[in-house]
C-alpha positions in Angstrom: -36.7 70.8 50.2 -36.2 67.7 48.1 -39.6 68.1 46.5 -38.3 71.2 44.8 -35.9 69.0 42.9 -38.6 66.7 41.6 -40.4 69.3 39.6 -40.6 69.4 35.9 -39.6 72.7 34.3 -38.5 74.1 31.0 -35.1 72.5 31.1 -36.1 69.2 32.7 -39.1 68.4 30.6 -39.4 64.8 31.5 -43.0 64.2 30.4 -41.9 64.7 26.8 -42.0 61.7 24.5 -38.2 62.0 24.0 -37.4 61.6 27.6 -40.0 59.0 28.2 -38.5 56.9 25.4 -35.1 57.4 27.0 -36.4 56.2 30.3 -37.8 53.1 28.6 -34.3 52.3 27.1 -32.8 52.7 30.6 -35.4 50.4 32.1 -35.0 47.8 29.4 -31.3 47.6 30.2 -32.0 46.7 33.8 -34.7 44.5 35.2 -34.3 45.8 38.7 -36.4 48.8 39.6 -35.4 50.3 42.9 -34.5 54.0 43.0 -30.8 53.1 43.5 -30.9 50.6 40.6 -32.4 53.1 38.3 -30.1 55.9 39.3 -27.0 53.8 38.7 -28.3 52.4 35.4 -29.2 55.9 34.2 -25.8 57.2 35.1 -24.0 54.6 33.1 -26.3 54.8 30.2 -26.0 58.5 29.8 -22.3 58.5 30.5 -21.6 56.1 27.6 -24.4 56.7 25.1 -23.4 60.4 24.4 -19.6 60.7 23.7 -18.3 63.8 25.5 -17.8 66.9 23.3 -16.6 69.9 25.2 -16.2 72.1 22.1 -19.9 72.9 21.4 -22.0 74.8 23.8 -25.3 76.5 22.9 -26.0 79.9 24.4 -29.6 79.7 23.2 -32.3 79.0 25.8 -34.3 77.0 23.2 -31.5 74.4 23.1 -31.5 73.7 26.9 -34.5 71.3 27.0 -33.7 67.7 27.9 -36.1 66.6 25.1 -33.9 68.4 22.5 -30.5 67.5 24.0 -31.3 63.8 23.9 -31.6 64.0 20.1 -28.0 65.0 19.8 -25.2 62.4 19.1 -22.7 63.9 21.5 -22.9 66.0 24.6 -21.1 68.5 26.8 -20.9 67.7 30.5 -23.8 70.1 31.0 -25.9 68.4 28.4 -25.5 65.0 30.0 -26.2 66.4 33.4 -29.5 67.8 32.2 -30.4 64.4 30.8 -29.6 62.6 34.0 -31.5 65.1 36.1 -34.6 64.8 33.9 -34.8 61.0 33.9 -34.2 60.9 37.7 -36.9 63.4 38.5 -39.3 61.4 36.2 -38.7 58.4 38.5 -39.3 60.5 41.6 -35.6 60.8 42.5 -34.6 64.3 43.5 -31.8 65.7 41.5 -30.2 69.1 40.8 -27.6 70.7 38.6 -24.1 71.6 40.0 -21.7 74.0 38.4 -17.9 74.2 38.9 -14.6 75.3 37.5 -12.2 72.5 36.9 -8.6 72.2 35.6 -7.6 69.5 33.2 -4.0 68.3 33.3 -4.2 65.9 30.4 -4.3 66.9 26.7 -4.2 70.5 27.7 -2.6 71.7 24.5 -5.8 71.7 22.5 -7.8 73.1 25.4 -5.4 76.0 25.7 -5.6 76.6 22.0 -9.4 76.6 21.8 -10.4 78.1 25.1 -7.5 80.4 25.9 -6.5 78.5 29.1 -6.7 75.1 30.6 -9.8 75.5 32.8 -13.2 74.2 31.9 -16.0 76.6 32.9 -18.7 75.8 33.7 -18.3 72.1 34.3 -21.6 70.4 35.1 -22.3 67.6 37.6 -25.4 66.2 39.2 -26.4 66.0 42.8 -28.8 63.1 43.5 -30.8 62.5 46.7 -30.4 58.8 47.5 -30.7 57.0 50.9 -31.5 60.2 52.7 -28.5 62.1 51.5 -27.2 64.1 48.5 -24.4 62.5 46.5 -22.6 63.9 43.5 -22.3 62.1 40.1 -20.6 63.2 36.9 -21.6 61.3 33.8 -19.5 63.5 31.5 -16.7 61.3 30.3 -17.7 58.2 28.3 -15.7 55.0 28.8 -14.2 55.0 25.3 -12.8 58.5 25.8 -11.3 57.6 29.2 -9.6 54.6 27.7 -8.2 56.8 25.0 -6.8 59.3 27.6 -5.5 56.4 29.8 -7.8 57.3 32.6 -10.1 54.9 34.5 -13.8 55.6 33.7 -15.5 57.4 36.6 -17.7 54.9 38.5 -20.7 55.8 40.6 -22.2 53.6 43.4 -24.9 55.9 44.7 -23.3 56.1 48.1 -20.2 58.2 47.6 -19.5 61.4 45.6 -18.2 60.7 42.1 -16.9 63.9 40.6 -13.5 63.5 38.9 -10.5 61.3 38.3 -7.5 62.8 40.1 -4.9 60.8 38.2 -4.5 58.7 35.1 -4.3 54.9 35.4 -0.6 55.1 36.3 -1.4 57.1 39.4 1.4 59.5 38.6 -0.1 62.0 36.1 -2.7 64.4 37.4 -5.9 64.4 35.3 -8.4 66.9 36.8 -9.0 69.0 39.9 -11.9 71.2 41.0 -10.9 74.8 41.5 -14.2 76.3 42.5 -17.8 75.1 43.1 -20.6 77.5 42.1 -23.3 75.6 43.9 -26.4 73.8 42.7 -29.4 75.0 40.7 -33.0 73.9 39.9 -32.7 75.1 36.3 -30.0 75.8 33.7 -28.8 79.3 34.6 -27.6 80.3 31.1 -26.9 84.0 31.7 -24.8 83.1 34.8 -23.0 80.4 32.9 -22.2 82.8 30.1 -20.8 85.3 32.5 -18.5 82.7 33.9 -17.3 81.8 30.4 -16.6 85.5 29.6 -14.5 85.8 32.7 -12.4 82.7 31.8 -12.2 82.6 28.0 -10.6 85.5 26.0 -12.1 84.1 22.8 -15.6 84.9 24.0 -14.9 88.7 24.1 -12.5 88.7 21.1 -15.2 87.2 18.8 -18.1 89.3 20.3 -20.0 86.1 21.1 -23.4 86.8 22.8 -26.3 85.0 24.4 -28.5 83.4 21.8 -25.6 82.1 19.7 -24.3 78.5 19.4 -20.7 78.4 20.3 -18.6 75.8 18.5 -15.1 76.2 19.9 -13.7 73.7 17.5 -14.0 76.4 14.9 -12.1 79.0 16.9 
């Protein structure tokens, strides 16, 4: 089954020059070359190189190629998940896309204003096959953003699931919780993602937003 999650496809186009150049940058940052070493270094590189931007999400299939995503300066959690999956598969490490619904307890005022509620749908994470088991990793929140929000950056050791920070650094204020997990996918299921968004965000229906558009919620 793991071989399915090594395949190159439209979304995870890892033979492209853009992704091959990204892999070179990751390799150059770490002289070690085991699968675990590469997975960890790729996680941290992608986590911190693309600042997290939850307010722009393309609904156009053409934008969901890793080779195109890596040319952007910021990334949604889903963008960064696609990048991580692509470089991992290129190094013969099985990886697949996970989708979930999460609730954010910090800085919710702006999220409520822009999205219509305080849930994030769909939230993207990555499942990686390392040491004969699947582990979850979430490269969404860059270190600088976490420090700004008074939250410890999300670490990943390749052995244990790394999916969210439950509390801020004080240990008293809730940060994030998973409300629902929609499973894993071998591609970016854009129509399904859009359906989840329509069910959660009133602004989608109010503004007659459709597949094929680029949704910039910062303008809503």
